[in-house]
N, C-alpha and C positions, 0 to 999 in steps of 0.2 A: 024388309028382309035383306040381309047382306048377301049380295051376289058375287062378292069378290071370290076369285078362283083360289082354291087352296091346293097347293101342290102336294102330292102324296109324299109321305115321309119314307125315304129309302134307307133301309138298314145297311149299315156298313158291314163289310166282310169280317172285320175284326183282325186281330193279329194272326198271321199264319202260324201253325203249330211249329214250335222250335225243334230242330233236330237234336235228339239226345244221343250223343256219340257213345257214352258208356252203356246205355241201354241197348243200343244197336249191336255193340260189340259183345255184350253178354248173350244176346239172342243168337248172333252169328257163331259165337264160340260153342254154344250148346248144340247147334245144328251141325257144325263141322265135326264136333266131338262124337256125336251120335251116328252120323252117316258117312263121315269121311269127306275129303276135299273134292274128289271127282264126282261123287254121287250127289253132292249138294249143288243145286242150280241157282242161278241168279233169281229166278222167280221164287224159289224156296226162301232165299234170303230176304227178298222184298216182303213176302208174306210174314215171315217170322219177326223182322225188325219193325215193320209198319212204315218203313221209309220207301220212297219211290226210287226206281232205278237210277235216275239222273242224280239224285241226292247221294246215293251210295257211291256212284262213280265219281262225283265231285269231291267226296270226302276221302275215298280210298283208292281211286284210280281204276281198279278192276277187281275181279274176284280174288286174284292172287294177293293184291294189296290188302283186301279185307281179311283174308286168311292170315297174312303176316301180322296184321294188327290184332287179330283174335289170339294168335299165338303169344304175342307180347302181353296181352291181357291175362292169359292163363298164367304166364310166368309171374306177373305182378300179383295176381290173386292167390296163387297156391305155392309156387316154388319159393317165393320169398318167405312164406311162413315156415317152411321147412328149414330154410337157411337160418332163421331166427332160433329155431329149436336147437340146431347144431351149435349155435354160437352162445348158448346159455352158459355163463361162467360158473353157475352153481351146480352144474351136473358134471360127473366124470365122463370120460370118453365113452364108456360103455352105456351109461345112463342116457347121454345125449343121442347116441346111435339108436338105442331102443325107443326113445321118445319120437325120434324122427321116423323110424320104420312103422311104429304103431299109428302115428298120425297119418302117414301115407296109406296104411291099410284102411283107416277110416275114410280118407278122401276117395280111395278107389271104389269103395262100396257105399258111398253116400247116396241114398235113394232120391235125393233132391236134384241129382245131376247124373249125366251118363256115367257108366261104370268104367273103371280102369283109368289109365293115364292118357290125357289128350294127345300128347306128343307120340306115344307109342301106338295108340289106336289109329291115328291118322296116318302114321308112317306105313302101317301094315297094308293099307288098301291103295297104294299109289302105283301107277303104271310108269313106264319109261318116258311118257309124254309130259310128266310133271316133274322134270328134273330140278327146276328151280325150287319148287316146294320141297322136294326131297332133300336138297342141300340145306335148306333152312331147318328142317326137322333134324337132320344129322347134327347140325350145330347145336341144337337144343339138347339132343342126347348127350353131347359132350359137355354141355353146360352143367348138367346134373352130376356127371362123373367128376368133372373138374371141381365142382362145389364140395363133393365128398372128399376129394383128394386134398383140397385146401384145408378143410376141417381136420383131417387126420394129420397133416403136416404140422398144423398149429399145435395139436395135442402132443405130437411127437416132440416138438421143440420144448414143450412144457414138462417133458419126462413121463407122460402118461402112456406112451407107447415106446417099446424098445427102439434103440437107435438102428437096429438091424431090420426093423419092419419095412417091407417093401410096399410103400404107400400106394403106388399106382396099381399094384396087383390087388390090394385090399379094396381100394375104391372101385375097381372094375368088378370085383366079386360082389360087393354090395349093390352095384348098379344092375348086375345080372339078376339078383334076387328081386329087386324092384320091378324089373321088366317081367319076370315070371309072375309076380303078384298081380301085375296089371292084366296079363293074359288070363290068369285064373279068375280075376274079378269079372272080366268080360264074358267068361264062360259060366258065370253064375255063382262063383264062390262068395261066401258071406264074410262079414268082418271077422267073425269068430274063426273061420277057416284061415284067413290071412294072419290073424293074431297067433295061430298055432305055428305058422311058418316063422314068425318073428321070435316066438318063444324058443323054437329049435335053434335059430340063429344065435340067440344070446347064450344058449347052453354051450355052443362051440366057440363063442367069442374068445375065451382065454387062449385057445389054440391058434386063432387066426393070425396073431402077430408072429408066431413061430413059423406058420406056413408062409407068410409073406417073406420072412427072413430066408427061408429055404429057397423060395423062388428067386430071390436076389442072388443067392450063391450060384444057383443053376445058370442064371443069365451071365454071371461073371465068368463062368467056364466056357461059354460059347465063344 
């Protein structure tokens, strides 16, 4: 009988689970979007992302850093697709505007994600103690308005809008409609409800350039 001692086989721990940054950002984005910046705790983020607190701190620095990264994720995922719709060379200025607005209506009411606009929704629930986050969100508000203004100026240069159209006024008007659609979606409006708003917008579209031109003349008189 062989009496040699046989050492027990010890199982290795294997590779530690690799941190998935994009997955963590998507989960954090949804949480911030649904509950707001201040109402979302680090423990909420740990539970949602599946990452430990030291991992999140190591990757993003703090909760504000994670929020900033989530905001950038939102812009990359959703704002860029709107920009692509506006840049479609096969659409007139009116068609591109309508496509952009209807796509936004679909985004705001998508049942697979929180309703409304992430930037607008998270801005509404901030206190004065979150000034740095508020500045970030204001910059993102301006990003959307500037994107629309850039689109309109390009189409104006191509002759699709009258030279007298006051582009900043028109861009701000469209931005206000988008913000209103976000609030409506947050309050339970359906995609059909928001599409009705877009349909109304497009009915008055032929007059918008004239209104913009009138605004420009009024400003010149000041």
